[in-house]
C-alpha positions in Angstrom: 255.5 -90.2 6.2 256.3 -87.6 3.3 252.3 -87.1 3.2 252.4 -86.2 7.3 255.6 -84.4 6.7 254.0 -82.4 3.7 250.5 -81.8 5.9 252.7 -80.1 8.6 254.1 -78.1 6.9 251.0 -76.9 5.0 249.4 -76.3 8.2 252.4 -74.4 9.7 252.6 -72.0 6.5 248.6 -71.2 7.0 248.6 -70.5 10.8 251.9 -68.6 9.9 250.2 -66.6 7.0 246.2 -65.7 9.4 247.8 -62.1 10.6 248.5 -60.6 7.0 245.0 -62.5 5.6 243.6 -60.7 8.9 245.3 -57.0 8.0 244.4 -57.6 4.5 241.1 -58.2 5.0 239.6 -56.1 8.3 236.6 -57.0 10.0 234.1 -53.9 10.1 231.7 -53.8 13.9 229.2 -51.3 13.4 228.5 -49.0 16.4 224.7 -49.2 17.8 222.1 -47.0 17.0 221.2 -45.0 20.0 217.5 -44.1 19.4 216.3 -40.5 21.7 214.3 -40.6 24.6 210.4 -39.7 24.0 210.0 -36.1 25.1 207.1 -33.6 24.5 209.2 -31.0 24.0 208.2 -28.7 21.0 205.6 -26.3 19.9 202.3 -27.3 18.5 199.6 -25.7 16.2 196.1 -28.1 15.9 192.6 -27.8 15.3 189.0 -29.0 17.9 185.6 -29.5 18.0 183.2 -30.5 20.4 180.2 -29.7 22.9 179.5 -26.7 24.8 177.0 -25.8 27.6 176.4 -22.5 29.1 174.5 -21.0 32.3 173.2 -17.0 32.1 171.1 -15.2 34.6 169.5 -12.3 33.2 168.3 -9.8 35.7 165.9 -8.0 34.9 164.4 -8.3 31.7 160.8 -7.5 32.9 162.3 -4.3 34.2 164.2 -3.1 31.1 160.8 -3.6 28.9 158.5 -2.2 31.1 160.3 0.6 32.5 161.3 1.6 28.8 158.3 1.7 27.3 156.5 3.0 30.4 158.9 6.3 29.7 158.4 6.3 26.2 154.5 5.7 26.2 154.1 7.7 29.9 152.0 5.5 30.7 152.4 6.4 34.4 153.4 3.0 35.8 155.5 3.2 38.8 158.5 1.7 38.4 159.4 -2.2 38.5 161.8 -3.1 40.9 164.2 -5.7 39.9 163.2 -8.9 41.1 163.0 -11.0 38.1 165.9 -13.4 37.1 165.7 -15.4 33.4 167.5 -18.2 33.4 169.0 -19.4 30.1 170.6 -22.6 29.4 172.3 -22.3 26.1 174.1 -25.2 24.5 175.9 -26.7 21.3 178.7 -27.1 19.1 182.0 -26.0 19.3 185.0 -25.8 16.5 188.4 -23.9 16.5 191.8 -23.8 17.1 195.1 -23.9 19.3 198.7 -23.2 18.9 200.9 -24.2 22.0 204.6 -25.0 22.9 205.5 -27.6 25.4 209.1 -27.9 27.7 209.7 -31.5 29.3 212.6 -30.9 31.8 215.2 -33.3 31.4 215.3 -36.6 33.2 212.1 -35.6 34.3 208.2 -36.2 33.5 207.6 -33.1 34.3 206.5 -30.7 31.4 205.0 -27.0 31.7 203.9 -25.2 28.4 201.2 -22.5 27.1 198.3 -22.4 24.8 196.1 -19.9 23.1 193.4 -21.1 21.8 190.4 -19.1 20.1 186.7 -21.3 19.8 183.8 -20.6 17.6 180.7 -22.2 18.2 176.6 -22.1 17.7 175.3 -22.2 21.8 171.7 -21.0 21.5 169.2 -21.1 24.3 165.9 -19.3 24.9 163.5 -18.7 27.6 160.4 -17.5 28.5 159.0 -14.7 30.9 155.7 -13.0 31.3 155.0 -9.6 31.0 153.6 -7.3 32.5 153.8 -7.0 36.5 150.9 -4.8 36.6 148.1 -7.0 36.6 145.6 -4.2 35.2 147.8 -4.3 32.0 147.6 -7.5 30.1 150.5 -8.5 28.0 151.7 -11.5 26.1 155.2 -13.8 27.1 158.5 -11.8 26.3 161.2 -14.3 24.3 164.6 -14.4 26.4 167.4 -15.7 23.9 171.1 -15.7 24.6 173.7 -16.9 21.6 177.5 -17.5 22.6 179.7 -17.3 19.7 183.4 -16.6 20.6 185.3 -18.0 23.7 189.4 -17.0 23.0 191.7 -17.7 25.4 195.4 -18.0 26.8 196.6 -20.9 29.8 199.4 -22.1 31.1 199.2 -26.0 31.5 201.5 -28.2 33.9 201.3 -32.0 33.1 203.1 -35.3 33.9 203.8 -37.9 31.0 204.1 -41.3 30.3 206.3 -42.1 27.6 203.6 -41.0 25.0 200.6 -40.1 27.3 200.5 -36.4 28.9 197.9 -35.9 31.7 197.7 -32.4 32.5 195.5 -29.2 34.1 195.2 -26.1 32.3 194.4 -22.2 33.9 194.3 -19.0 32.9 192.2 -15.7 31.4 189.6 -16.0 28.5 187.1 -13.9 26.6 183.6 -14.5 25.2 181.1 -12.8 22.8 177.9 -12.9 23.2 174.4 -11.7 21.7 171.1 -11.5 24.0 167.5 -10.7 22.9 164.5 -9.5 24.9 161.0 -9.2 22.5 157.6 -9.6 22.5 154.4 -7.4 22.8 153.3 -5.0 25.6 150.9 -2.5 26.2 147.3 -2.3 27.7 144.9 -3.5 24.9 144.1 0.2 22.8 148.1 0.0 22.9 150.2 -2.9 22.1 153.9 -2.2 21.4 155.8 -4.6 20.0 159.8 -4.6 21.4 163.0 -6.1 20.2 165.7 -5.7 22.3 169.2 -6.4 21.4 172.3 -6.4 23.1 176.1 -7.4 22.8 178.2 -8.5 25.5 182.1 -8.8 25.7 183.7 -9.7 28.6 186.7 -11.1 30.5 187.1 -14.1 32.6 188.9 -16.9 33.9 189.6 -20.9 32.8 190.4 -23.9 34.2 190.5 -27.3 32.9 192.1 -30.8 32.3 193.0 -33.6 30.0 194.9 -36.2 27.9 196.9 -36.3 25.1 198.4 -38.9 23.2 201.7 -38.7 20.8 200.2 -41.7 18.4 202.2 -41.7 15.2 205.7 -39.0 14.7 205.1 -35.4 15.2 200.9 -36.3 15.6 198.8 -36.4 19.0 195.5 -35.9 19.6 193.6 -35.1 23.2 190.8 -35.2 25.0 189.7 -32.2 27.4 187.3 -30.5 29.7 187.0 -26.5 30.6 185.0 -24.4 32.4 185.2 -20.5 32.1 183.5 -18.1 34.7 182.6 -14.9 33.4 180.8 -13.1 36.5 178.5 -10.2 36.8 178.3 -7.6 34.4 176.1 -4.9 33.1 174.8 -5.5 29.2 173.2 -2.2 27.5 169.7 -3.5 25.7 168.8 -1.1 22.6 165.7 -1.5 20.8 165.7 1.1 17.6 163.2 0.0 15.0 159.9 -0.2 17.2 159.6 3.7 18.5 159.0 5.3 15.7 163.2 6.0 14.8 164.1 6.6 18.7 166.5 4.3 20.6 164.6 2.8 23.5 167.2 1.6 26.0 168.1 0.0 29.3 170.3 -2.1 31.1 170.1 -5.9 32.4 172.8 -7.4 35.0 174.1 -11.2 33.5 175.4 -13.7 35.3 177.7 -16.0 32.9 179.6 -19.2 32.9 180.4 -21.9 30.3 181.7 -25.9 30.4 183.3 -27.4 27.4 184.6 -30.9 26.0 187.3 -31.1 23.1 188.9 -34.0 21.1 192.2 -32.1 19.7 194.5 -32.9 17.1 197.7 -31.1 17.3 200.9 -31.3 14.9 204.7 -30.7 16.7 206.9 -28.7 14.9 210.7 -28.2 15.8 210.7 -31.7 18.2 213.5 -33.7 19.5 211.0 -36.2 20.5 212.0 -38.9 17.6 
């Protein structure tokens, strides 16, 4: 009986002292850690590599050679009508860099941004044309070459995001730096004249393209994109200042050109709130 009484008193004392014990040792509950939602809002800097191919139509290299040399040598030939077009298809590798900024609208999948890009490479191509058009004067084929050096551009892009994936389209203004040459031999049997006309073409056109980008790790993303450049028609001055006894011989050709590229790019994102 005493043991039962003592056990009951001990239980009552334990229950009565529980609030004090809880006050001395409070239970700490940590608030949940909130992970911010992914967003494409950031500025970025990156590099790119790819492949390009161009379509260039030169009108008229035959007229350039025959009329220029005809006037210089005083051959008395009639002027050549501009009826010949040399089609050039330069192609090759491209490398470059880009800088831009994107903004993803709050509670939305839409992304808008701008990007500046400079691409250089080694797009080369050549073709051959027959000289001359006059059947009474034999001639050798002329070699027409084209090379694209730089393709700078500034574009606005609009995209739709699925978490770390971004599908986008882009459009804007672009520039082109190109070099051309027309070289060979021209003249009657007794007067064979070498020539090597050179020209530099700088022009502005427009660009449109599309691509997909994936943010694969922290502030890094990779993209694949296609671009189309159109530069229309432009007259290019071609000059030979070596093969005519110190006299510069020159003429103009009309060149129409467009360029297409496929690129892979790597971007590092700065000042980002994405993670």
